[in-house]
C-alpha positions in Angstrom: 81.8 47.1 106.9 83.0 49.5 104.6 86.2 48.9 102.2 88.4 52.1 102.3 91.0 51.3 100.4 92.7 48.4 98.4 96.2 48.3 97.4 97.7 45.2 94.5 101.8 44.9 94.5 103.5 42.8 92.4 107.2 41.5 91.9 109.5 43.6 90.1 110.0 40.6 88.1 108.1 41.2 84.5 107.7 39.1 81.2 105.8 38.6 78.3 103.8 35.6 78.1 105.9 34.4 75.2 109.1 35.0 77.4 107.7 32.3 80.5 106.3 30.1 77.4 109.9 29.5 76.2 111.6 29.2 79.2 108.4 26.2 81.1 109.5 24.3 77.9 113.0 23.8 79.2 111.7 23.1 82.5 108.9 20.8 82.1 108.2 17.4 81.1 105.5 16.6 78.3 104.4 17.6 74.9 105.6 21.0 73.8 103.0 21.6 71.5 100.5 21.1 73.5 102.0 23.2 76.3 102.3 26.1 73.6 98.6 25.8 72.7 97.6 25.7 76.6 99.6 28.8 77.5 98.1 30.5 73.8 94.7 29.6 75.5 94.4 31.3 79.0 94.6 34.7 77.2 97.0 35.9 79.7 99.7 38.6 77.7 102.1 38.8 80.8 102.9 38.0 84.6 105.2 39.4 87.5 107.3 36.1 88.7 109.0 35.9 92.2 112.3 35.2 90.8 113.6 36.3 87.3 112.9 33.5 84.7 116.5 32.0 84.6 116.7 30.8 88.5 113.3 28.9 87.7 115.6 26.1 86.1 117.4 25.5 89.5 114.7 25.8 92.0 114.6 22.2 92.8 113.4 20.8 96.1 110.1 21.7 97.9 111.9 23.1 101.2 113.9 25.5 98.8 110.7 26.8 97.0 109.1 27.4 100.2 112.5 29.3 102.3 111.9 31.5 98.7 108.1 32.2 99.4 108.3 32.9 103.1 111.3 35.6 102.5 109.1 37.2 99.5 105.9 36.9 100.9 106.5 39.0 104.1 108.3 41.6 101.8 105.2 41.7 99.5 102.7 41.4 102.4 104.4 44.0 104.0 104.7 46.5 101.4 100.8 45.9 100.3 99.6 46.7 104.7 101.9 49.9 104.2 100.7 50.7 100.8 97.0 50.5 101.6 96.9 52.2 104.8 98.6 55.1 103.8 96.1 55.4 101.1 93.3 54.6 103.7 95.1 57.6 105.8 95.0 55.4 108.2 97.9 55.1 111.2 99.5 51.1 111.1 99.1 51.6 114.9 95.0 51.6 114.4 94.8 48.5 112.8 93.2 46.0 115.4 92.7 42.8 113.3 94.8 41.4 110.7 93.6 38.4 108.3 96.1 36.4 106.2 95.6 34.8 103.1 97.4 32.3 101.6 97.4 28.9 99.7 101.3 28.8 98.0 103.7 28.0 100.9 103.6 27.4 105.0 105.4 28.9 107.7 105.1 29.1 111.4 105.0 31.5 112.4 102.8 32.4 110.3 104.1 35.0 107.9 101.2 38.0 109.3 103.5 37.9 112.6 106.3 39.4 110.4 104.4 41.4 108.5 102.6 42.5 111.0 105.9 43.6 113.1 107.2 45.0 110.2 104.4 47.4 108.9 104.5 48.6 112.2 101.2 47.2 113.8 100.4 47.1 117.5 101.9 44.5 119.3 98.3 43.5 120.4 97.1 43.3 117.1 94.1 40.4 116.5 95.9 38.0 113.6 94.1 35.5 111.8 96.3 33.4 109.2 93.9 31.5 106.8 95.3 28.4 104.4 94.1 26.6 101.4 90.8 28.8 100.0 92.8 29.2 97.2 91.4 31.1 94.7 88.5 32.0 96.8 90.6 33.5 99.5 90.3 36.9 98.7 86.5 37.1 98.6 86.2 35.0 102.2 89.5 36.9 103.5 86.8 40.0 103.3 84.1 38.5 104.3 85.4 37.4 107.3 86.6 41.0 107.7 82.7 41.6 107.5 81.8 39.1 110.3 84.5 40.9 112.8 83.6 44.1 112.1 79.9 43.7 113.1 81.0 42.5 116.4 83.5 45.3 116.7 81.9 48.2 114.8 84.4 50.6 116.2 87.6 49.2 114.9 90.2 49.0 111.8 90.3 45.7 110.0 93.3 44.4 107.3 93.4 41.7 105.0 96.5 41.1 103.1 96.4 38.3 100.5 99.7 37.1 98.8 99.9 34.4 96.8 103.7 33.1 94.9 102.0 30.8 92.3 105.1 30.4 90.4 106.8 28.7 93.2 104.7 25.8 92.8 105.5 25.2 89.3 106.2 21.4 88.9 109.4 20.6 86.7 108.5 17.1 86.4 105.1 17.1 85.5 103.5 16.3 82.4 100.0 16.3 83.6 97.5 19.3 81.7 96.8 20.8 85.1 100.6 21.5 85.1 100.9 22.5 81.7 97.7 25.0 81.9 98.7 26.5 85.3 102.2 27.1 83.8 100.9 29.3 81.7 97.4 30.4 84.0 98.9 31.4 87.3 101.2 34.8 88.5 102.6 36.5 91.8 101.4 39.3 93.6 99.9 40.5 97.0 96.4 42.8 97.5 95.3 44.3 101.1 92.4 45.8 102.2 91.7 48.0 104.6 88.0 48.5 106.1 86.4 50.0 108.8 83.0 49.3 111.1 80.1 51.4 111.1 80.9 53.6 114.0 84.6 54.0 113.4 83.3 55.5 109.8 81.5 58.2 112.4 84.6 58.8 114.0 87.2 61.3 113.3 89.6 61.0 111.1 88.2 58.7 109.2 84.5 60.1 108.7 85.7 62.8 105.3 88.0 59.6 104.4 84.9 57.2 104.4 81.9 60.0 103.2 83.9 60.8 100.2 85.6 63.8 101.3 89.0 65.2 102.3 91.5 66.8 99.8 93.8 64.0 99.3 91.8 60.8 99.1 91.1 58.8 96.5 87.7 56.7 95.7 86.2 55.1 98.5 84.8 51.7 98.6 82.1 49.8 99.2 80.0 48.7 102.3 79.3 45.3 102.4 75.6 44.1 103.0 75.7 40.8 103.2 77.7 36.8 102.6 77.2 33.8 101.9 79.4 30.5 100.8 78.5 27.3 99.6 80.7 24.4 99.5 79.7 21.9 96.9 79.7 18.0 97.8 81.5 15.4 96.2 84.0 18.1 93.8 87.6 18.0 95.7 89.1 16.7 92.9 88.5 19.3 90.6 90.8 22.2 92.0 93.8 22.0 95.1 97.3 20.7 96.0 98.7 17.6 95.8 101.1 18.1 98.6 104.0 15.5 99.3 108.2 15.5 99.3 108.2 17.6 95.6 106.2 20.3 97.3 102.7 21.6 95.6 101.4 19.9 93.2 98.5 21.2 91.4 94.9 19.8 90.9 93.0 21.6 88.1 89.6 19.2 86.4 88.9 20.4 83.0 85.2 20.0 84.3 85.2 22.3 86.9 82.7 24.4 84.4 80.2 22.1 85.0 79.8 23.1 88.1 80.0 26.3 87.5 77.0 26.3 84.6 75.2 23.6 87.1 75.3 25.3 90.4 76.5 28.8 90.3 73.8 30.8 88.4 71.0 29.6 90.8 73.1 30.0 93.8 74.0 33.4 93.4 70.2 34.3 92.2 68.9 33.0 95.1 71.3 35.4 97.4 70.5 37.9 95.7 66.5 36.9 96.3 67.1 37.1 100.2 67.8 40.7 99.3 65.2 41.8 97.2 67.6 41.7 94.3 67.6 40.0 90.9 71.3 39.9 88.7 70.1 42.5 86.4 69.6 44.8 89.1 73.3 44.4 90.3 75.7 47.7 88.8 79.5 46.0 89.7 80.3 42.4 89.3 83.5 42.0 91.2 84.0 38.7 90.0 87.7 36.8 90.9 89.4 35.7 87.1 89.7 32.0 87.5 90.5 31.6 83.4 88.6 32.0 80.0 86.9 29.4 80.4 85.2 29.7 84.2 84.6 33.6 83.0 82.6 32.6 79.8 80.6 30.1 81.5 79.9 32.9 84.8 78.9 35.5 81.6 76.7 33.1 80.2 74.5 31.3 83.4 73.9 35.3 84.8 73.3 36.9 81.2 76.2 39.2 81.6 76.9 40.7 78.0 77.5 44.0 78.0 80.6 44.3 79.6 80.0 43.8 83.0 83.2 41.5 83.5 85.5 44.0 81.4 88.0 44.3 84.5 88.0 40.9 85.1 89.2 40.1 81.8 91.4 43.1 82.4 93.1 41.1 85.3 93.7 38.0 83.4 95.0 39.3 80.4 97.3 41.7 82.2 98.5 39.6 85.4 97.8 35.9 84.5 95.9 34.5 87.7 96.6 35.2 90.9 94.9 32.9 93.4 93.2 34.8 96.8 94.6 37.8 95.4 92.6 38.8 91.9 89.4 39.2 93.0 90.9 41.7 95.0 92.8 43.5 91.9 89.7 43.0 90.3 88.0 45.4 93.4 90.9 47.8 93.3 90.2 48.7 89.4 86.0 48.9 90.0 86.3 51.1 93.0 89.2 53.3 90.4 86.9 53.4 87.5 83.8 53.6 89.1 81.4 56.8 88.0 77.7 55.7 89.2 75.3 57.3 91.7 75.3 56.0 95.4 73.4 53.1 97.1 74.1 50.2 93.9 74.3 47.2 94.6 77.1 45.4 93.7 78.2 41.6 93.9 81.9 40.2 94.4 82.5 36.3 94.2 85.0 33.6 94.0 85.8 30.1 93.2 88.1 28.3 95.4 89.4 24.4 96.3 86.7 22.4 97.7 84.7 22.7 95.3 83.2 26.5 96.7 82.2 30.0 96.1 81.8 33.0 98.6 79.5 35.6 97.5 79.4 38.9 99.2 76.7 41.6 98.5 77.9 45.0 98.2 76.6 48.8 98.3 78.4 51.4 96.8 
């Protein structure tokens, strides 16, 4: 498949990190000096939030938080779909398949049912709502788009991810995971428009996908291959403890050990299956999980020449947006890329399971 456009949409409430830290001190139990240290260590400079800061102190109980999640997710997701279709010059009624990924709230009917109607998609659009992939959801969602468009190469598919991490913050949780999470995770949405190989050859998308046309922006890569990796006995590393309190974060300190012990070999093996080595990859589109994870990825893959600059930029500017973040990095990579065509790239994200999602790209 060809990625035609990517767009990130953020809530309107923007705060500097020191403002958020000051507010979280009021809501969250625990050592305040430790909280300050954890917030500073994330290297996040600011985040966009679903609500004004002053409203979080009164946000108690899962029902109220989840109701706000549904309302906000529909609004942000619809806006992301509209913007990506406009950027791709695709009419909403041309969309054949919609994949929706999120892990920060629940809804039945699923959020994608409402946003598909608001965005003007056809009544017979095929929908796939996906829950629980966490930070790996953006990469996994792209892989599922790729699977679909291999089967239906004359069609158009859209992925939309929405994460409202701030609505899961726990007021009575003094755990290190909650203190770190309150300083690391932000809110946002992103959407990807993609077309199959046959559709790329058809008008009116051919000019767009082939890199011509007066109004287009930069066009994204093709997805060549994908791979998923699930690591045994690692469920405790990342996820949610779900109960009457809502979603309570699980985030183990030794998560980076799995990155060190396994990710480098898995990436190298995946590339080798396609006749490539890490040194031949021209673009690294990596999820910004946090400073320690990014540093460890750079170490195990010997990336020391600015290859992860856009990953760092996304983390510092927006925080970790869970499934949305890797799509934000992809959008920035497309916008800033000025290199020859037909070069390999790798998109990857890590998530609950513990798991890794890898996609081989061609520009």
